[in-house]
N, C-alpha and C positions, 0 to 999 in steps of 0.2 A: 398523625404526622405532626400536628401543632404541639402535641405533648412532648414529643422527642425534640422538636426544635426549641421549645421553651427550656427543657432541662439541659440541652446543649448550650444554650445561651447562659443559663445559670452556671453551668460548669466552666464556661469560658470566663465569665465574670469572677467566679471563685478562684480560678487558676491565676488570673491576672492579679487579684487581690492578694493571693498567697505569695506570688512571686514578688510583688511590691513589698509585702510584709517581710519577706526574706531579705530583700535588698536593704530595707530600713534596719533590719536586725544586724546585718553584716556591717552597715555603715555605723550603727551605734556601737558595736563591738570595736571597730577600728577607732572610733572617736574616744572610747574609753581607754583603749591601749595607748593612744597618742597622749591623752591627758595624764595618765599614770606615768608614762615615760617622761613627759614634760616636768611633772612634779619631782620625779626621781632625779632627772638631770639638774633641775634647780637645786635640789638638796645636795647633790654631789658638788656642784659648782660652789654653793655656799660653804660646804665643808672644806673644799680646797682653799677658798679665799680665807676662811677662818684659820686653817692650819698655816697658810703662808703669813697671815697677819701675826699669828702667835710666834712663828719662827723669827720674823723680821722685827717684831717690836722690841725684843731685848737688844738687838743690834742698833736700832734707832736710839734707844735709851743710852746706850754706851756712846754713840756718836754725839748725842746731845750733851751728855755729861762730860765728854772729853775736853772741850774748849775751856770751861771754867777751871778744870783741874790743871791744865797746862799753863793757864794764865795765873 
């Protein structure tokens, strides 16, 4: 009987460890996805800011160059 009890206890500990490991695995996968998404979002935001800066910089140059030309 003690043999069965011992292996039942081992099984319970193993099952708990396995479930804890699976929870950590899922949490790690979620963290990885979130970090990749954050990096991609940062890249997209940087790209948009860069494109907007590239579009607006000629306009700003024209505005800056306009007053000396009129004066």
